[in-house]
C-alpha positions as CSV (number, residue, x, y, z in Angstrom):
1,M,52.0,-123.8,-165.8
2,R,49.9,-121.8,-168.3
3,R,50.8,-122.0,-172.0
4,L,50.5,-119.1,-174.4
5,I,48.9,-120.0,-177.7
6,S,48.8,-117.6,-180.6
7,L,45.1,-117.1,-181.2
8,A,45.8,-116.7,-184.9
9,V,47.5,-120.1,-185.0
10,A,45.0,-121.7,-182.7
11,L,41.9,-120.5,-184.6
12,A,43.5,-120.8,-188.1
13,P,41.7,-124.2,-188.7
14,L,38.4,-122.3,-188.5
15,A,39.6,-120.0,-191.3
16,V,40.9,-123.0,-193.3
17,G,37.6,-124.7,-192.9
18,A,35.8,-121.7,-194.2
19,Q,38.2,-121.4,-197.1
20,E,37.7,-125.0,-198.0
21,A,34.0,-124.4,-198.4
22,V,34.7,-121.6,-200.7
23,L,37.5,-123.3,-202.7
24,D,35.9,-126.8,-202.5
25,E,39.4,-128.4,-202.3
26,D,40.4,-131.4,-200.2
27,P,43.6,-130.6,-198.3
28,G,44.0,-134.2,-197.3
29,P,44.4,-135.6,-193.8
30,M,46.1,-133.6,-191.1
31,S,49.0,-135.1,-189.1
32,D,48.6,-135.9,-185.4
33,S,50.9,-133.1,-184.5
34,D,48.8,-130.6,-186.5
35,M,45.6,-132.0,-184.9
36,A,47.1,-131.5,-181.4
37,L,47.4,-127.7,-182.1
38,L,43.7,-127.3,-183.0
39,V,41.4,-125.4,-180.7
40,K,37.6,-125.7,-181.1
41,A,35.7,-122.4,-181.4
42,D,33.4,-123.7,-178.7
43,D,36.4,-123.8,-176.3
44,V,37.1,-120.2,-177.0
45,S,33.5,-119.0,-176.7
46,D,32.7,-118.2,-173.1
47,A,36.4,-118.1,-172.2
48,E,37.2,-115.5,-169.5
49,I,38.9,-112.4,-170.8
50,Y,41.5,-110.6,-168.7
51,T,43.3,-107.3,-169.2
52,L,47.0,-106.7,-168.4
53,A,45.7,-103.4,-167.2
54,E,47.7,-100.2,-167.3
55,G,51.4,-100.0,-167.7
56,Y,52.0,-103.2,-169.6
57,D,55.3,-103.5,-171.5
58,E,54.8,-103.3,-175.3
59,A,58.1,-105.2,-175.8
60,F,56.8,-108.0,-173.5
61,W,53.5,-108.1,-175.4
62,A,55.2,-108.3,-178.8
63,S,57.6,-111.0,-177.7
64,G,54.9,-113.5,-177.2
65,E,56.5,-114.7,-174.0
66,D,54.7,-116.8,-171.4
67,F,52.3,-114.7,-169.2
68,G,53.3,-116.6,-166.1
69,P,55.1,-113.7,-164.4
70,V,52.2,-111.2,-164.8
71,L,49.2,-113.5,-164.3
72,S,48.7,-112.4,-160.7
73,N,48.1,-108.8,-161.9
74,L,45.4,-109.7,-164.4
75,Q,41.9,-108.2,-164.1
76,S,38.8,-110.0,-165.4
77,I,36.7,-107.9,-167.8
78,G,34.2,-110.4,-169.1
79,E,34.0,-113.4,-171.3
80,V,34.1,-114.2,-175.0
81,E,30.6,-113.8,-176.6
82,D,31.6,-114.8,-180.1
83,V,34.6,-115.6,-182.3
84,M,34.4,-113.3,-185.3
85,L,35.4,-114.2,-188.9
86,D,35.5,-112.1,-192.0
87,R,33.7,-113.2,-195.2
88,D,37.0,-115.0,-196.3
89,G,37.0,-117.1,-193.2
90,R,39.8,-115.3,-191.4
91,V,39.5,-114.9,-187.7
92,V,39.4,-111.1,-186.9
93,G,38.8,-111.2,-183.2
94,V,36.4,-111.9,-180.4
95,T,33.5,-109.9,-179.0
96,V,33.0,-109.1,-175.3
97,D,30.2,-107.3,-173.4
98,V,31.6,-104.4,-171.4
99,G,30.2,-101.6,-169.2
100,G,26.9,-101.6,-167.5
101,F,25.8,-103.4,-164.4
102,L,24.1,-106.8,-164.3
103,G,23.5,-106.7,-168.1
104,I,22.0,-103.2,-168.1
105,G,23.8,-100.6,-170.1
106,E,26.4,-102.9,-171.4
107,K,27.6,-103.0,-175.0
108,E,29.3,-105.5,-177.2
109,V,32.7,-104.6,-178.6
110,L,35.2,-106.2,-180.9
111,L,38.6,-107.3,-179.5
112,P,40.9,-107.4,-182.6
113,L,43.1,-110.5,-183.0
114,N,46.3,-108.4,-182.6
115,D,45.1,-107.2,-179.2
116,I,44.5,-110.6,-177.6
117,R,46.4,-113.8,-176.7
118,L,44.9,-117.2,-176.0
119,V,46.3,-118.8,-172.8
120,A,45.8,-122.4,-171.8
121,E,45.3,-122.8,-168.0
122,D,46.4,-125.7,-165.9
123,D,43.1,-127.5,-166.2
124,D,43.2,-127.1,-170.0
125,D,40.5,-124.4,-169.9
126,L,41.3,-121.4,-172.1
127,M,41.4,-117.7,-171.2
128,I,42.0,-114.6,-173.3
129,V,44.5,-111.9,-172.3
130,T,44.2,-108.5,-173.8
131,R,46.5,-105.5,-173.7
132,L,43.5,-103.2,-173.8
133,T,42.2,-101.7,-170.5
134,E,38.5,-101.9,-169.6
135,E,38.3,-98.2,-170.1
136,Q,39.6,-98.5,-173.7
137,L,37.1,-101.2,-174.4
138,E,34.2,-99.2,-173.0
139,A,35.3,-96.3,-175.3
140,Q,34.9,-98.5,-178.4
141,D,31.7,-98.5,-180.5
142,D,29.0,-101.0,-179.8
143,V,29.1,-103.6,-182.6
144,G,26.2,-105.8,-181.2
145,G,23.7,-104.5,-183.7
146,V,26.1,-104.7,-186.6
147,F,26.6,-108.4,-186.5
148,G,23.1,-109.4,-185.5
149,D,22.4,-112.6,-183.6
């Protein structure tokens, strides 16, 4: 069974780590139960991204329910290129390359945090599910040159 994990919760430790560097405060040791909820950014990078495609139910998306019933309808649209943080260390989303063919003509777009969900697969790999369609992503501005490499 696949488990739905809130990306904001799963990646919050990254933001906390960045804030610690700014605040230079020691939060003390984390409990084992808190540690069990952590997800490494490396595990999110290169995760496959799927779209719910057209006609998803907004109430279903907002509920945060398990994606089990709709997983067979998912369409792969790429993989996570980078996890993006703001200057305060808060996760703002992930980037994905869309459009083009075999790397020619593609562009890098930002998937905002509120448009994605992190799902743990049976083999403990992670995948991202977005409510945005591939067409909506292709219509977004290219952010590849904005962030640099």
